[in-house]
C-alpha positions in Angstrom: -106.7 52.7 133.9 -106.6 49.0 132.9 -108.6 48.0 136.0 -111.3 50.6 135.1 -111.5 49.2 131.5 -111.8 45.6 132.7 -114.5 46.7 135.2 -116.3 48.5 132.3 -115.9 45.5 130.1 -117.4 43.2 132.7 -120.3 45.6 133.0 -120.9 45.6 129.3 -120.9 41.8 129.3 -123.4 41.7 132.2 -125.6 44.2 130.3 -125.4 42.1 127.2 -126.6 39.1 129.1 -129.4 41.0 130.7 -130.3 42.3 127.3 -130.6 38.8 125.9 -132.8 37.8 128.8 -135.0 40.8 128.2 -135.3 40.0 124.5 -136.3 36.4 125.4 -138.9 37.8 127.8 -140.3 40.1 125.0 -140.3 37.1 122.6 -142.2 35.0 125.1 -144.7 37.9 125.7 -145.3 38.2 122.0 -146.0 34.5 121.8 -148.4 34.7 124.7 -150.2 37.6 123.0 -150.5 35.6 119.8 -151.9 32.6 121.7 -154.5 34.9 123.3 -155.5 36.1 119.8 -155.8 32.4 118.7 -157.9 31.6 121.9 -160.2 34.5 121.0 -160.6 33.2 117.4 -161.4 29.7 118.7 -164.2 31.1 120.8 -165.5 33.8 118.4 -164.4 32.9 115.0 -161.6 33.8 112.7 -160.6 37.5 112.4 -160.3 38.5 108.8 -158.2 41.6 109.3 -155.3 42.8 111.4 -156.4 44.2 114.7 -156.6 48.0 114.7 -156.7 50.0 117.8 -159.4 52.4 116.4 -161.6 49.8 114.7 -164.9 49.4 116.7 -165.3 45.8 115.4 -162.0 44.9 117.1 -163.0 46.2 120.6 -163.9 42.8 121.9 -160.6 41.1 120.8 -158.6 44.1 122.2 -160.4 43.7 125.5 -159.9 39.9 125.5 -156.1 40.2 124.8 -155.4 43.4 126.7 -153.5 41.9 129.6 -151.2 40.0 127.2 -150.8 43.0 124.9 -149.9 45.3 127.9 -147.3 42.7 129.0 -145.9 42.7 125.5 -145.7 46.5 125.4 -144.0 46.6 128.8 -141.4 44.0 127.7 -140.7 45.9 124.5 -140.2 49.1 126.4 -137.8 47.4 128.7 -135.8 46.0 125.8 -135.6 49.5 124.2 -134.5 51.2 127.4 -131.9 48.5 128.0 -130.4 48.8 124.5 -129.9 52.5 125.4 -128.1 51.6 128.6 -125.9 49.0 126.8 -125.1 51.5 124.0 -124.0 54.1 126.6 -121.8 51.5 128.4 -120.2 50.4 125.1 -119.5 54.0 124.2 -117.9 54.6 127.6 -115.7 51.6 127.1 -114.7 52.8 123.7 -113.8 56.2 125.0 -111.7 54.6 127.8 -109.9 52.4 125.3 -109.2 55.3 123.0 -107.8 57.3 125.8 -105.5 54.6 126.9 -101.9 55.2 125.9 -100.6 52.7 123.4 -97.6 50.6 124.4 -94.5 50.7 122.3 -91.2 52.5 121.8 -91.1 56.3 121.8 
């Protein structure tokens, strides 16, 4: 039982590290998206409002930044999915630890 717990603990650690990497990727994708918006503003002038998906006046900026926005959305989805995997792995480790008999005198 202890070996299974240690294996699960190592898995949780690996998942945590992978989660950190995915969060960094998402952060970098968000930065790249913001840079794309700034590049659009340098070419076409300052945007005075937030970019709304349904606003016709924002169609050009949405098209200009679409590849970066899609990459950002993909990165965010991967982070969310990974958090679910990590939570399940942690829950499994907690169940394994709770099921382990405690040492001590009877």
